[in-house]
N, C-alpha and C positions, 0 to 999 in steps of 0.2 A: 667537435671531434667525436669520433665513434671508437669505442674500445672493442677490439677484436677478441676472440676467445683465448688468445695468448697474452692479453693485456697490452698489445701494441695498439697505438692510437692512429687512426686514419681520418683525414678530413672527410666530412660527410658529402662535400661537394667538390668535385675535381673536374679537370679538363681532359676530354678525349681528343686524340690527334689523328684519328683514322683518316686516311686519304689526304692529309696535309702534306704538300710537296716540300722538299728540302729547303727551297729558297724562301718559304713562308714560315718555317718552324720557329726561327729565332724571333721574328716579330710577334708571332702568336704567343709564344711562351713568355716573352718579355711583357706583353700586354696583360697576360693572365696573372703573372706574378705581381705586377704593379697593381692590379685590381684586387688582389688578395688571395688568389688560388695558391695552394701549396701542394696539391696532388695532381700528377700528370700521368695519364694512362696511354701507353703505346703497346706495340707488339712487333715481333719479327716480321709478321705478314704486312705490316703497314709500311715497311721499307724506309722508315725515318728515324731509326734508333741512333745512327751516327749524327744526324742533324740535331736531334734532341740533345745528345751528349755535348755537342759544340755549344748549343744554346745555353745549357746549364752552366757552362764555364763562364758565361758572360753576364750572368745575373747576380745582383748584389744581395743574395740571400744565403745564409749558411746551409750547407748540405743537410744538416740534421733537422732543419725545418721543412725540408721537402719530402714528399712521399712519391717515389717513382715506381711504377708498375710496368712490367712487360710480360709477354706471353710466349709460351712455347708453341711453335707451329706444328701442325699435324704430321708433316713429313719427318719430323725429328723425334717422334715418339719411340719409346724403348729406353731402357736404363742408360746405356752408354751414350747413345745419341742425345739423350736429354742433357746429360752432363756437358757434353761438347757444345750443344746449342746454347746452354746457359753461359758458358765461358765466352762464346762468340758474342752473345748479346751484351754481356757486361763489359766486354772490350769495346764494342761499338758505342755503348753509352759512356764509356770512359769513367766508370764508377768502381769503387772498391767493394760495394755491396748493393743489393737491391732491397727495396722496401717490401716488394711483393712480386712473386713469380707465379703465373697461372698456366694451367693446361688450357689451350685455346678451345678445343673441342674434344669430346670424349672419343669419337671415332670407334664406337662399340664393336662394329663388325671386325675391326682389326685386333681387338682383344689385347691392347697394349697399355691402356690407360692406368691400370694398377701398377704395372712395372714402371711406367713413366712417373707416377706419383711417388713411388718409393725413391726414385732419384731426387725428386724435390725434397722429400723428407731428409735425405742425406745432406743435401746442400743447406737445408735449414739447420740441421745439427752442426754443420761445419761453420755456421755463423755467416754464411754468404748471403742469406736472405732473411729478412725479419718476419715475413709471413708468407705462407704458401696457400694456394687454393686452386679453384677450377673455374671454367666458364662453360656455360651451355649444358650443364649436367641436369638431367631430369631425376626424379626420385629413384628410379630403378638403377640409374648409373651410380648415384650416391650410395644406395644400399650395397651395391657390389663393392664400391670403394671402401666404405666404412667397415665392411667385414674383414678387410685386409690391412687397413691403414693403422699406423701407430699414432698419427697426428691428424686430428679432425681438421679439414680445410677451414681456413679462416673466412673465406669468401666464396660465393658462387656468383659469378658475373653472368647475367642472363638478359635476353631480350625482354623488356618490360616497359609497357607504355599503355595509355588509356584503351587502345584497341586490343591489346593483348595483356590482360591483367593476370599474371601468374600468382595470384594470392595463395592458392593451395600449395604451390611449390615454395613460396616464401614461408608459409606456416611450417611446412616440413623442415626447411632449412633452419628456421629459428628454433625448432624443437631439438635440433642437433647442435645448436650453438654456432651455426654458420650464418654469416651476414649476407644478405642479398645486395648485389651491386647492379644497378640497372644500366644496360647499354641500349643505345638508340632510345633514350628515355623520352625524346620529343617526337618520336615516330619519323619515318622517312617521308620526304616530300613536304609539300606545304599545305596539304588539304586540311590538316587540323587547324590551321590558322582561321579557317572560315567556318569551323564548327560553331553552331549557334549557342550550344550549351557552354562551351569553353569561352566564347566571346562574351557571353552574358556574365559569367563568373569573373572574368578578367576586368570588365567594366566596373563591377561592384567593388573591387579592391583597388581600382586605378592601377592595374598592372597589365602586362602583356599576357597573351595566352601561354607563351613559353614559360614565363615566370610562374604562372599558376600551375602548370604541369610539374615543373621542378619542385614547387612547394608541396604538391600532392605526394610526390615521391618521398620527400624528406619527412613529412609529417607521418608517413606510414613506415618509417624506420629503414628506408632504403638508402644506400650510398648511391650517388648519382654522378655520372660523368658525361654531361652533354658536350658534344663536339661542335666547335665553330672555328672558323678562321677569320671571321669578320670582327674587327676590334670592338665595334659597338655592341654586337650580340654577345661577345665574350663578357663584356661589362654588364650587360643587361641580365644575362643568365646568373650572375653572381649576386644581383641585387634582389635577394629573396628573403632576407633575414629581418625585415621590418614589418611583416604581416603574418597572419595565421588564417588559414582556411577554416571555416566552421564545419561542423560535422555534416550538415546537410549538403554543402558544396562538395565535400570529399565524396559523399555517397553519389552525387550526380555524376562525378567523374568516374567513379567505380562502375556506374551503370552504363557507361559508354562501351564497356568491354564486349567484344564480339568474338573473342578467342581466335583472333586472326593474326598469325605470324606474318611479318613482312620480310623475313629472312629464312634461311634454311632450317629444317627440322633437324635437331642434333642426332636423331637416330639414323638419319640418311647421309650424314657426312662421313666420308671415308678418307683414309690417308691417300694422298694424291689428288683429291678433289680441290676445286676452287682455285 
């Protein structure tokens, strides 16, 4: 477990359910919970909040043991629209509270993320959310937000993987008390499976490349939410607590960085995009 800046605890390894279809969500969530996962990350944009809500009703784990995160989509930024969107999400999830609610993208050109965050602060004060935060915020977005915010974001969820190592942004976040959560932690596509450096490290520890990358994240203090709908991979991704990477191997993975995003630049995303 990782303690956030408001003393709320979050599992350091969770399950992302981006692009998982409704008919698969219950199986995926049941497999994950049976494996040991207790954190599940979704978003309005993923279109599976209702399916997740139904799945949560059918698992034999107390609600207080789970950590459920969802995100506010760009089109709903602005104070009043944020409040309304939150109420819709929590109704879809059929929950009485959220563990964490995040702004999905800053959409800086639209100049609404500060107003939007103030709505999150109010929901937090009202006890409807245990922790609030942001996604895809760069340093300058956070500078602007922190100048106006009453509550420091608990988390900044960002694209982070061996090809796009945002260690400077992580250091900035840590200096402000903000935990980094890595999305797309295993990178998109399967090309990383054949990377010779990663394959060599994996063989050394008798682990898979995916397990080595997840461990790399965890040992550097990031919360990780790998997505999978394959039962075996869901279990494999969780089987990372019985080994430690040495400093030399962590450095080898760090050295794979080419500062290459696989997804959108947050400065370019606007309301109405995507």
